[in-house]
All heavy atoms as TSV, in Angstrom:
chain	resi	resn	atom	element	x	y	z
A	1	MET	N	N	20.644	19.646	-53.311
A	1	MET	CA	C	19.490	19.548	-54.176
A	1	MET	C	C	18.415	20.499	-53.667
A	1	MET	O	O	18.117	20.527	-52.479
A	1	MET	CB	C	18.984	18.113	-54.179
A	1	MET	CG	C	17.681	17.925	-54.904
A	1	MET	SD	S	17.120	16.217	-54.827
A	1	MET	CE	C	17.046	15.888	-56.555
A	2	GLU	N	N	17.846	21.258	-54.577
A	2	GLU	CA	C	16.786	22.192	-54.200
A	2	GLU	C	C	15.439	21.476	-54.214
A	2	GLU	O	O	15.160	20.661	-55.100
A	2	GLU	CB	C	16.768	23.361	-55.185
A	2	GLU	CG	C	15.909	24.498	-54.705
A	2	GLU	CD	C	16.099	25.744	-55.545
A	2	GLU	OE1	O	17.234	26.045	-55.897
A	2	GLU	OE2	O	15.079	26.385	-55.830
A	3	LEU	N	N	14.627	21.793	-53.239
A	3	LEU	CA	C	13.305	21.177	-53.156
A	3	LEU	C	C	12.339	21.876	-54.100
A	3	LEU	O	O	12.397	23.096	-54.267
A	3	LEU	CB	C	12.779	21.258	-51.721
A	3	LEU	CG	C	13.567	20.481	-50.685
A	3	LEU	CD1	C	13.018	20.760	-49.295
A	3	LEU	CD2	C	13.538	19.006	-50.975
A	4	PRO	N	N	11.421	21.121	-54.700
A	4	PRO	CA	C	10.436	21.726	-55.599
A	4	PRO	C	C	9.468	22.642	-54.847
A	4	PRO	O	O	9.170	22.408	-53.678
A	4	PRO	CB	C	9.686	20.534	-56.190
A	4	PRO	CG	C	10.260	19.306	-55.607
A	4	PRO	CD	C	11.303	19.681	-54.614
A	5	ASP	N	N	8.973	23.667	-55.528
A	5	ASP	CA	C	7.983	24.570	-54.938
A	5	ASP	C	C	6.574	23.977	-54.985
A	5	ASP	O	O	5.772	24.219	-54.095
A	5	ASP	CB	C	7.989	25.923	-55.664
A	5	ASP	CG	C	9.204	26.748	-55.300
A	5	ASP	OD1	O	9.680	26.642	-54.154
A	5	ASP	OD2	O	9.679	27.493	-56.177
A	6	ASP	N	N	6.285	23.225	-56.031
A	6	ASP	CA	C	4.962	22.626	-56.185
A	6	ASP	C	C	4.723	21.606	-55.068
A	6	ASP	O	O	5.543	20.688	-54.881
A	6	ASP	CB	C	4.862	21.935	-57.554
A	6	ASP	CG	C	3.535	21.252	-57.743
A	6	ASP	OD1	O	2.570	21.920	-58.137
A	6	ASP	OD2	O	3.459	20.026	-57.477
A	7	PRO	N	N	3.636	21.750	-54.298
A	7	PRO	CA	C	3.407	20.856	-53.144
A	7	PRO	C	C	3.315	19.372	-53.509
A	7	PRO	O	O	3.810	18.529	-52.761
A	7	PRO	CB	C	2.083	21.341	-52.556
A	7	PRO	CG	C	1.822	22.666	-53.144
A	7	PRO	CD	C	2.615	22.779	-54.401
A	8	MET	N	N	2.718	19.045	-54.648
A	8	MET	CA	C	2.604	17.629	-55.035
A	8	MET	C	C	3.960	17.055	-55.428
A	8	MET	O	O	4.274	15.909	-55.099
A	8	MET	CB	C	1.591	17.454	-56.165
A	8	MET	CG	C	0.160	17.729	-55.732
A	8	MET	SD	S	-0.370	16.763	-54.285
A	8	MET	CE	C	-0.434	15.129	-54.968
A	9	MET	N	N	4.771	17.845	-56.116
A	9	MET	CA	C	6.114	17.395	-56.480
A	9	MET	C	C	6.973	17.261	-55.215
A	9	MET	O	O	7.741	16.312	-55.078
A	9	MET	CB	C	6.761	18.376	-57.461
A	9	MET	CG	C	6.096	18.401	-58.814
A	9	MET	SD	S	6.216	16.837	-59.691
A	9	MET	CE	C	7.963	16.740	-59.978
A	10	LEU	N	N	6.812	18.199	-54.294
A	10	LEU	CA	C	7.537	18.159	-53.030
A	10	LEU	C	C	7.157	16.910	-52.238
A	10	LEU	O	O	8.022	16.178	-51.750
A	10	LEU	CB	C	7.250	19.417	-52.211
A	10	LEU	CG	C	7.926	19.527	-50.852
A	10	LEU	CD1	C	9.445	19.537	-51.001
A	10	LEU	CD2	C	7.441	20.775	-50.120
A	11	PHE	N	N	5.870	16.654	-52.134
A	11	PHE	CA	C	5.343	15.473	-51.445
A	11	PHE	C	C	5.957	14.195	-52.039
A	11	PHE	O	O	6.474	13.340	-51.316
A	11	PHE	CB	C	3.819	15.463	-51.569
A	11	PHE	CG	C	3.156	14.182	-51.172
A	11	PHE	CD1	C	3.033	13.822	-49.849
A	11	PHE	CD2	C	2.635	13.333	-52.138
A	11	PHE	CE1	C	2.404	12.640	-49.477
A	11	PHE	CE2	C	2.001	12.154	-51.783
A	11	PHE	CZ	C	1.896	11.801	-50.459
A	12	SER	N	N	5.928	14.098	-53.342
A	12	SER	CA	C	6.439	12.918	-54.028
A	12	SER	C	C	7.943	12.752	-53.822
A	12	SER	O	O	8.430	11.659	-53.508
A	12	SER	CB	C	6.119	13.024	-55.519
A	12	SER	OG	O	6.621	11.922	-56.213
A	13	MET	N	N	8.697	13.831	-53.991
A	13	MET	CA	C	10.143	13.761	-53.855
A	13	MET	C	C	10.570	13.426	-52.428
A	13	MET	O	O	11.432	12.572	-52.217
A	13	MET	CB	C	10.787	15.070	-54.288
A	13	MET	CG	C	12.288	14.955	-54.436
A	13	MET	SD	S	13.152	16.470	-54.081
A	13	MET	CE	C	13.231	16.426	-52.315
A	14	VAL	N	N	9.947	14.087	-51.450
A	14	VAL	CA	C	10.312	13.842	-50.047
A	14	VAL	C	C	9.992	12.399	-49.658
A	14	VAL	O	O	10.818	11.724	-49.040
A	14	VAL	CB	C	9.623	14.854	-49.108
A	14	VAL	CG1	C	9.755	14.437	-47.650
A	14	VAL	CG2	C	10.197	16.248	-49.318
A	15	ASN	N	N	8.827	11.901	-50.038
A	15	ASN	CA	C	8.484	10.516	-49.702
A	15	ASN	C	C	9.418	9.520	-50.391
A	15	ASN	O	O	9.785	8.501	-49.803
A	15	ASN	CB	C	7.028	10.209	-50.025
A	15	ASN	CG	C	6.109	10.581	-48.884
A	15	ASN	OD1	O	6.543	10.796	-47.757
A	15	ASN	ND2	N	4.834	10.655	-49.164
A	16	MET	N	N	9.823	9.809	-51.630
A	16	MET	CA	C	10.764	8.941	-52.326
A	16	MET	C	C	12.106	8.920	-51.579
A	16	MET	O	O	12.682	7.858	-51.351
A	16	MET	CB	C	10.987	9.405	-53.759
A	16	MET	CG	C	11.994	8.553	-54.518
A	16	MET	SD	S	12.534	9.294	-56.062
A	16	MET	CE	C	13.480	10.696	-55.462
A	17	LYS	N	N	12.586	10.096	-51.174
A	17	LYS	CA	C	13.851	10.176	-50.437
A	17	LYS	C	C	13.742	9.466	-49.087
A	17	LYS	O	O	14.668	8.768	-48.678
A	17	LYS	CB	C	14.254	11.635	-50.208
A	17	LYS	CG	C	14.644	12.358	-51.466
A	17	LYS	CD	C	16.017	11.957	-51.876
A	17	LYS	CE	C	16.529	12.836	-53.000
A	17	LYS	NZ	N	17.813	12.377	-53.508
A	18	LEU	N	N	12.627	9.634	-48.395
A	18	LEU	CA	C	12.429	8.965	-47.109
A	18	LEU	C	C	12.412	7.448	-47.294
A	18	LEU	O	O	12.986	6.711	-46.497
A	18	LEU	CB	C	11.136	9.441	-46.441
A	18	LEU	CG	C	11.171	10.852	-45.871
A	18	LEU	CD1	C	9.769	11.299	-45.482
A	18	LEU	CD2	C	12.120	10.951	-44.680
A	19	ARG	N	N	11.767	6.997	-48.337
A	19	ARG	CA	C	11.672	5.556	-48.601
A	19	ARG	C	C	13.026	4.968	-48.999
A	19	ARG	O	O	13.418	3.898	-48.526
A	19	ARG	CB	C	10.649	5.301	-49.711
A	19	ARG	CG	C	10.464	3.826	-50.060
A	19	ARG	CD	C	9.652	3.632	-51.331
A	19	ARG	NE	N	10.444	4.090	-52.465
A	19	ARG	CZ	C	9.971	4.828	-53.466
A	19	ARG	NH1	N	8.708	5.189	-53.493
A	19	ARG	NH2	N	10.744	5.206	-54.452
A	20	ASP	N	N	13.757	5.671	-49.875
A	20	ASP	CA	C	14.956	5.095	-50.478
A	20	ASP	C	C	16.271	5.424	-49.766
A	20	ASP	O	O	17.228	4.671	-49.894
A	20	ASP	CB	C	15.091	5.552	-51.936
A	20	ASP	CG	C	13.964	5.035	-52.820
A	20	ASP	OD1	O	13.234	4.106	-52.405
A	20	ASP	OD2	O	13.802	5.578	-53.930
A	21	CYS	N	N	16.306	6.551	-49.045
A	21	CYS	CA	C	17.611	7.027	-48.565
A	21	CYS	C	C	17.706	7.343	-47.079
A	21	CYS	O	O	18.817	7.345	-46.536
A	21	CYS	CB	C	18.000	8.299	-49.330
A	21	CYS	SG	S	18.002	8.119	-51.121
A	22	TYR	N	N	16.601	7.647	-46.429
A	22	TYR	CA	C	16.667	8.161	-45.059
A	22	TYR	C	C	15.755	7.388	-44.115
A	22	TYR	O	O	14.659	7.000	-44.494
A	22	TYR	CB	C	16.301	9.649	-45.026
A	22	TYR	CG	C	17.234	10.496	-45.860
A	22	TYR	CD1	C	16.849	10.949	-47.107
A	22	TYR	CD2	C	18.502	10.815	-45.391
A	22	TYR	CE1	C	17.711	11.712	-47.887
A	22	TYR	CE2	C	19.370	11.577	-46.162
A	22	TYR	CZ	C	18.966	12.020	-47.409
A	22	TYR	OH	O	19.825	12.767	-48.172
A	23	HIS	N	N	16.215	7.231	-42.889
A	23	HIS	CA	C	15.437	6.510	-41.877
A	23	HIS	C	C	14.510	7.417	-41.084
A	23	HIS	O	O	13.690	6.933	-40.313
A	23	HIS	CB	C	16.373	5.776	-40.911
A	23	HIS	CG	C	17.196	4.729	-41.586
A	23	HIS	ND1	N	16.688	3.519	-41.986
A	23	HIS	CD2	C	18.495	4.723	-41.962
A	23	HIS	CE1	C	17.628	2.803	-42.567
A	23	HIS	NE2	N	18.733	3.510	-42.567
A	24	SER	N	N	14.650	8.734	-41.280
A	24	SER	CA	C	13.783	9.664	-40.554
A	24	SER	C	C	13.762	11.007	-41.272
A	24	SER	O	O	14.648	11.315	-42.078
A	24	SER	CB	C	14.277	9.871	-39.121
A	24	SER	OG	O	15.489	10.616	-39.135
A	25	LEU	N	N	12.757	11.794	-40.956
A	25	LEU	CA	C	12.654	13.142	-41.508
A	25	LEU	C	C	13.808	14.006	-40.996
A	25	LEU	O	O	14.359	14.810	-41.753
A	25	LEU	CB	C	11.302	13.761	-41.135
A	25	LEU	CG	C	11.018	15.139	-41.700
A	25	LEU	CD1	C	11.079	15.142	-43.223
A	25	LEU	CD2	C	9.668	15.638	-41.217
A	26	ASP	N	N	14.207	13.819	-39.753
A	26	ASP	CA	C	15.346	14.568	-39.205
A	26	ASP	C	C	16.620	14.286	-39.996
A	26	ASP	O	O	17.379	15.208	-40.311
A	26	ASP	CB	C	15.569	14.226	-37.728
A	26	ASP	CG	C	14.499	14.798	-36.825
A	26	ASP	OD1	O	14.018	15.908	-37.107
A	26	ASP	OD2	O	14.146	14.133	-35.846
A	27	GLU	N	N	16.841	13.026	-40.326
A	27	GLU	CA	C	18.032	12.648	-41.094
A	27	GLU	C	C	18.008	13.297	-42.478
A	27	GLU	O	O	19.023	13.831	-42.944
A	27	GLU	CB	C	18.085	11.126	-41.215
A	27	GLU	CG	C	19.341	10.603	-41.855
A	27	GLU	CD	C	19.354	9.079	-41.980
A	27	GLU	OE1	O	18.635	8.395	-41.229
A	27	GLU	OE2	O	20.085	8.592	-42.848
A	28	LEU	N	N	16.855	13.267	-43.143
A	28	LEU	CA	C	16.719	13.909	-44.452
A	28	LEU	C	C	17.020	15.402	-44.366
A	28	LEU	O	O	17.809	15.933	-45.151
A	28	LEU	CB	C	15.308	13.685	-45.007
A	28	LEU	CG	C	14.977	14.331	-46.344
A	28	LEU	CD1	C	14.050	13.447	-47.151
A	28	LEU	CD2	C	14.373	15.705	-46.203
A	29	CYS	N	N	16.416	16.072	-43.410
A	29	CYS	CA	C	16.591	17.520	-43.273
A	29	CYS	C	C	18.031	17.881	-42.940
A	29	CYS	O	O	18.566	18.841	-43.506
A	29	CYS	CB	C	15.629	18.071	-42.218
A	29	CYS	SG	S	13.905	18.002	-42.744
A	30	ASP	N	N	18.659	17.125	-42.059
A	30	ASP	CA	C	20.054	17.387	-41.712
A	30	ASP	C	C	20.958	17.206	-42.920
A	30	ASP	O	O	21.804	18.053	-43.205
A	30	ASP	CB	C	20.524	16.463	-40.583
A	30	ASP	CG	C	19.934	16.805	-39.235
A	30	ASP	OD1	O	19.402	17.929	-39.078
A	30	ASP	OD2	O	19.998	15.950	-38.332
A	31	ASP	N	N	20.785	16.127	-43.638
A	31	ASP	CA	C	21.647	15.816	-44.772
A	31	ASP	C	C	21.440	16.782	-45.944
A	31	ASP	O	O	22.392	17.152	-46.620
A	31	ASP	CB	C	21.401	14.382	-45.236
A	31	ASP	CG	C	22.397	13.930	-46.277
A	31	ASP	OD1	O	23.617	14.035	-46.009
A	31	ASP	OD2	O	21.980	13.491	-47.357
A	32	MET	N	N	20.190	17.193	-46.160
A	32	MET	CA	C	19.885	18.065	-47.299
A	32	MET	C	C	19.857	19.550	-46.925
A	32	MET	O	O	19.526	20.387	-47.754
A	32	MET	CB	C	18.538	17.654	-47.913
A	32	MET	CG	C	18.548	16.255	-48.501
A	32	MET	SD	S	17.005	15.801	-49.310
A	32	MET	CE	C	17.067	16.857	-50.742
A	33	ASN	N	N	20.211	19.861	-45.683
A	33	ASN	CA	C	20.192	21.255	-45.196
A	33	ASN	C	C	18.845	21.928	-45.438
A	33	ASN	O	O	18.762	23.010	-46.014
A	33	ASN	CB	C	21.319	22.075	-45.835
A	33	ASN	CG	C	22.671	21.612	-45.381
A	33	ASN	OD1	O	22.861	21.250	-44.222
A	33	ASN	ND2	N	23.624	21.595	-46.289
A	34	VAL	N	N	17.800	21.242	-44.999
A	34	VAL	CA	C	16.429	21.725	-45.156
A	34	VAL	C	C	15.875	22.095	-43.792
A	34	VAL	O	O	16.089	21.362	-42.819
A	34	VAL	CB	C	15.550	20.622	-45.812
A	34	VAL	CG1	C	14.096	21.002	-45.828
A	34	VAL	CG2	C	16.047	20.308	-47.209
A	35	ASP	N	N	15.178	23.197	-43.725
A	35	ASP	CA	C	14.508	23.614	-42.491
A	35	ASP	C	C	13.299	22.696	-42.288
A	35	ASP	O	O	12.329	22.758	-43.054
A	35	ASP	CB	C	14.078	25.070	-42.603
A	35	ASP	CG	C	13.414	25.599	-41.356
A	35	ASP	OD1	O	12.576	24.883	-40.755
A	35	ASP	OD2	O	13.717	26.740	-40.984
A	36	LYS	N	N	13.371	21.847	-41.283
A	36	LYS	CA	C	12.318	20.851	-41.042
A	36	LYS	C	C	10.962	21.512	-40.824
A	36	LYS	O	O	9.955	21.075	-41.388
A	36	LYS	CB	C	12.680	19.975	-39.838
A	36	LYS	CG	C	11.642	18.918	-39.519
A	36	LYS	CD	C	12.062	18.108	-38.308
A	36	LYS	CE	C	10.972	17.165	-37.873
A	36	LYS	NZ	N	11.350	16.426	-36.653
A	37	GLU	N	N	10.915	22.549	-40.011
A	37	GLU	CA	C	9.648	23.225	-39.714
A	37	GLU	C	C	9.028	23.808	-40.991
A	37	GLU	O	O	7.826	23.673	-41.209
A	37	GLU	CB	C	9.878	24.326	-38.678
A	37	GLU	CG	C	8.598	24.983	-38.217
A	37	GLU	CD	C	8.828	26.013	-37.118
A	37	GLU	OE1	O	9.917	26.030	-36.518
A	37	GLU	OE2	O	7.902	26.797	-36.878
A	38	LEU	N	N	9.849	24.410	-41.833
A	38	LEU	CA	C	9.362	24.976	-43.088
A	38	LEU	C	C	8.808	23.880	-43.999
A	38	LEU	O	O	7.731	24.021	-44.583
A	38	LEU	CB	C	10.489	25.735	-43.787
A	38	LEU	CG	C	10.136	26.454	-45.067
A	38	LEU	CD1	C	9.171	27.596	-44.794
A	38	LEU	CD2	C	11.398	26.978	-45.731
A	39	LEU	N	N	9.532	22.774	-44.095
A	39	LEU	CA	C	9.099	21.650	-44.927
A	39	LEU	C	C	7.777	21.068	-44.421
A	39	LEU	O	O	6.833	20.879	-45.193
A	39	LEU	CB	C	10.182	20.572	-44.946
A	39	LEU	CG	C	9.849	19.274	-45.678
A	39	LEU	CD1	C	9.612	19.528	-47.154
A	39	LEU	CD2	C	10.959	18.261	-45.481
A	40	VAL	N	N	7.715	20.802	-43.128
A	40	VAL	CA	C	6.497	20.227	-42.537
A	40	VAL	C	C	5.310	21.177	-42.731
A	40	VAL	O	O	4.217	20.741	-43.103
A	40	VAL	CB	C	6.713	19.896	-41.043
A	40	VAL	CG1	C	5.406	19.579	-40.351
A	40	VAL	CG2	C	7.689	18.744	-40.897
A	41	ASN	N	N	5.521	22.468	-42.518
A	41	ASN	CA	C	4.435	23.440	-42.672
A	41	ASN	C	C	3.973	23.573	-44.119
A	41	ASN	O	O	2.782	23.718	-44.384
A	41	ASN	CB	C	4.841	24.800	-42.108
A	41	ASN	CG	C	4.900	24.798	-40.602
A	41	ASN	OD1	O	4.262	23.980	-39.936
A	41	ASN	ND2	N	5.679	25.695	-40.041
A	42	LYS	N	N	4.919	23.519	-45.047
A	42	LYS	CA	C	4.564	23.610	-46.467
A	42	LYS	C	C	3.710	22.410	-46.881
A	42	LYS	O	O	2.702	22.551	-47.570
A	42	LYS	CB	C	5.828	23.681	-47.316
A	42	LYS	CG	C	5.585	24.030	-48.746
A	42	LYS	CD	C	6.888	24.340	-49.456
A	42	LYS	CE	C	6.597	24.939	-50.816
A	42	LYS	NZ	N	7.812	25.326	-51.515
A	43	LEU	N	N	4.101	21.230	-46.441
A	43	LEU	CA	C	3.326	20.036	-46.781
A	43	LEU	C	C	2.008	19.984	-46.001
A	43	LEU	O	O	0.989	19.526	-46.523
A	43	LEU	CB	C	4.160	18.777	-46.567
A	43	LEU	CG	C	5.249	18.580	-47.627
A	43	LEU	CD1	C	6.204	17.467	-47.237
A	43	LEU	CD2	C	4.640	18.300	-48.992
A	44	LYS	N	N	2.014	20.486	-44.781
A	44	LYS	CA	C	0.783	20.528	-43.984
A	44	LYS	C	C	-0.252	21.446	-44.652
A	44	LYS	O	O	-1.436	21.132	-44.689
A	44	LYS	CB	C	1.087	21.005	-42.565
A	44	LYS	CG	C	-0.082	20.887	-41.622
A	44	LYS	CD	C	0.325	21.224	-40.198
A	44	LYS	CE	C	-0.780	20.849	-39.251
A	44	LYS	NZ	N	-0.348	20.970	-37.860
A	45	ALA	N	N	0.214	22.561	-45.202
A	45	ALA	CA	C	-0.681	23.495	-45.897
A	45	ALA	C	C	-1.316	22.842	-47.121
A	45	ALA	O	O	-2.411	23.236	-47.541
A	45	ALA	CB	C	0.084	24.749	-46.304
A	46	ALA	N	N	-0.650	21.837	-47.676
A	46	ALA	CA	C	-1.183	21.114	-48.835
A	46	ALA	C	C	-2.011	19.906	-48.404
A	46	ALA	O	O	-2.501	19.146	-49.249
A	46	ALA	CB	C	-0.039	20.674	-49.741
A	47	GLY	N	N	-2.144	19.705	-47.082
A	47	GLY	CA	C	-2.992	18.623	-46.578
A	47	GLY	C	C	-2.259	17.357	-46.176
A	47	GLY	O	O	-2.886	16.330	-45.950
A	48	PHE	N	N	-0.936	17.404	-46.091
A	48	PHE	CA	C	-0.154	16.215	-45.754
A	48	PHE	C	C	0.427	16.318	-44.341
A	48	PHE	O	O	0.832	17.379	-43.912
A	48	PHE	CB	C	0.992	16.023	-46.752
A	48	PHE	CG	C	0.531	15.878	-48.165
A	48	PHE	CD1	C	0.737	16.893	-49.081
A	48	PHE	CD2	C	-0.124	14.729	-48.588
A	48	PHE	CE1	C	0.310	16.771	-50.394
A	48	PHE	CE2	C	-0.563	14.592	-49.891
A	48	PHE	CZ	C	-0.342	15.616	-50.797
A	49	GLU	N	N	0.433	15.188	-43.651
A	49	GLU	CA	C	1.005	15.097	-42.300
A	49	GLU	C	C	2.097	14.039	-42.316
A	49	GLU	O	O	1.978	13.022	-43.000
A	49	GLU	CB	C	-0.067	14.675	-41.291
A	49	GLU	CG	C	-1.202	15.644	-41.129
A	49	GLU	CD	C	-0.972	16.693	-40.060
A	49	GLU	OE1	O	-0.084	16.482	-39.206
A	49	GLU	OE2	O	-1.669	17.701	-40.080
A	50	TYR	N	N	3.144	14.260	-41.529
A	50	TYR	CA	C	4.226	13.287	-41.429
A	50	TYR	C	C	3.890	12.224	-40.395
A	50	TYR	O	O	3.443	12.531	-39.300
A	50	TYR	CB	C	5.539	13.975	-41.039
A	50	TYR	CG	C	6.697	13.021	-40.900
A	50	TYR	CD1	C	7.214	12.374	-42.011
A	50	TYR	CD2	C	7.261	12.759	-39.654
A	50	TYR	CE1	C	8.274	11.491	-41.892
A	50	TYR	CE2	C	8.330	11.878	-39.533
A	50	TYR	CZ	C	8.827	11.248	-40.653
A	50	TYR	OH	O	9.875	10.371	-40.531
A	51	SER	N	N	4.101	10.969	-40.769
A	51	SER	CA	C	3.941	9.845	-39.850
A	51	SER	C	C	5.324	9.303	-39.510
A	51	SER	O	O	5.998	8.735	-40.379
A	51	SER	CB	C	3.103	8.739	-40.496
A	51	SER	OG	O	3.184	7.553	-39.738
A	52	LYS	N	N	5.744	9.507	-38.271
A	52	LYS	CA	C	7.046	9.009	-37.825
A	52	LYS	C	C	7.091	7.484	-37.886
A	52	LYS	O	O	8.102	6.903	-38.276
A	52	LYS	CB	C	7.318	9.503	-36.400
A	52	LYS	CG	C	8.703	9.206	-35.904
A	52	LYS	CD	C	8.932	9.835	-34.548
A	52	LYS	CE	C	10.350	9.578	-34.087
A	52	LYS	NZ	N	10.640	10.227	-32.808
A	53	GLU	N	N	5.998	6.834	-37.529
A	53	GLU	CA	C	5.936	5.371	-37.523
A	53	GLU	C	C	6.137	4.793	-38.918
A	53	GLU	O	O	6.734	3.744	-39.083
A	53	GLU	CB	C	4.592	4.869	-36.961
A	53	GLU	CG	C	4.335	5.254	-35.528
A	53	GLU	CD	C	3.831	6.684	-35.364
A	53	GLU	OE1	O	3.146	7.208	-36.267
A	53	GLU	OE2	O	4.171	7.305	-34.339
A	54	ASN	N	N	5.586	5.471	-39.921
A	54	ASN	CA	C	5.677	4.996	-41.303
A	54	ASN	C	C	6.791	5.687	-42.098
A	54	ASN	O	O	7.042	5.317	-43.249
A	54	ASN	CB	C	4.347	5.186	-42.024
A	54	ASN	CG	C	3.255	4.360	-41.398
A	54	ASN	OD1	O	3.348	3.153	-41.336
A	54	ASN	ND2	N	2.212	5.016	-40.920
A	55	ASN	N	N	7.395	6.710	-41.499
A	55	ASN	CA	C	8.454	7.507	-42.127
A	55	ASN	C	C	8.011	8.019	-43.509
A	55	ASN	O	O	8.722	7.842	-44.507
A	55	ASN	CB	C	9.755	6.719	-42.241
A	55	ASN	CG	C	10.923	7.603	-42.608
A	55	ASN	OD1	O	11.009	8.757	-42.187
A	55	ASN	ND2	N	11.843	7.075	-43.410
A	56	LYS	N	N	6.837	8.624	-43.532
A	56	LYS	CA	C	6.359	9.219	-44.781
A	56	LYS	C	C	5.273	10.235	-44.492
A	56	LYS	O	O	4.672	10.250	-43.408
A	56	LYS	CB	C	5.850	8.156	-45.743
A	56	LYS	CG	C	4.563	7.470	-45.322
A	56	LYS	CD	C	4.142	6.462	-46.361
A	56	LYS	CE	C	2.840	5.783	-46.007
A	56	LYS	NZ	N	2.413	4.837	-47.049
A	57	PHE	N	N	5.032	11.077	-45.483
A	57	PHE	CA	C	3.913	12.013	-45.423
A	57	PHE	C	C	2.711	11.355	-46.078
A	57	PHE	O	O	2.828	10.603	-47.026
A	57	PHE	CB	C	4.260	13.324	-46.168
A	57	PHE	CG	C	5.165	14.230	-45.404
A	57	PHE	CD1	C	6.537	14.105	-45.503
A	57	PHE	CD2	C	4.645	15.197	-44.570
A	57	PHE	CE1	C	7.381	14.947	-44.787
A	57	PHE	CE2	C	5.476	16.035	-43.842
A	57	PHE	CZ	C	6.857	15.910	-43.948
A	58	TRP	N	N	1.522	11.653	-45.522
A	58	TRP	CA	C	0.267	11.209	-46.139
A	58	TRP	C	C	-0.831	12.147	-45.841
A	58	TRP	O	O	-0.763	13.037	-45.094
A	58	TRP	CB	C	-0.136	9.844	-45.815
A	58	TRP	CG	C	0.126	9.226	-44.473
A	58	TRP	CD1	C	0.715	9.736	-43.370
A	58	TRP	CD2	C	-0.197	7.884	-44.136
A	58	TRP	NE1	N	0.772	8.795	-42.376
A	58	TRP	CE2	C	0.214	7.655	-42.827
A	58	TRP	CE3	C	-0.811	6.859	-44.809
A	58	TRP	CZ2	C	0.041	6.442	-42.195
A	58	TRP	CZ3	C	-0.977	5.664	-44.181
A	58	TRP	CH2	C	-0.551	5.465	-42.880
């Protein structure tokens, strides 16, 4: 599955996948063949930070 380019759509999709399918961001990235650093930086540029404790971006 290709990730959306729009930061808000990306934020929404990643959080939905983290909530429904994956126990960690590492697991999501490994399974979906996503560059974790690129994903985190793209969402960080839009103002979102990953919370490992909550397993979501906010």
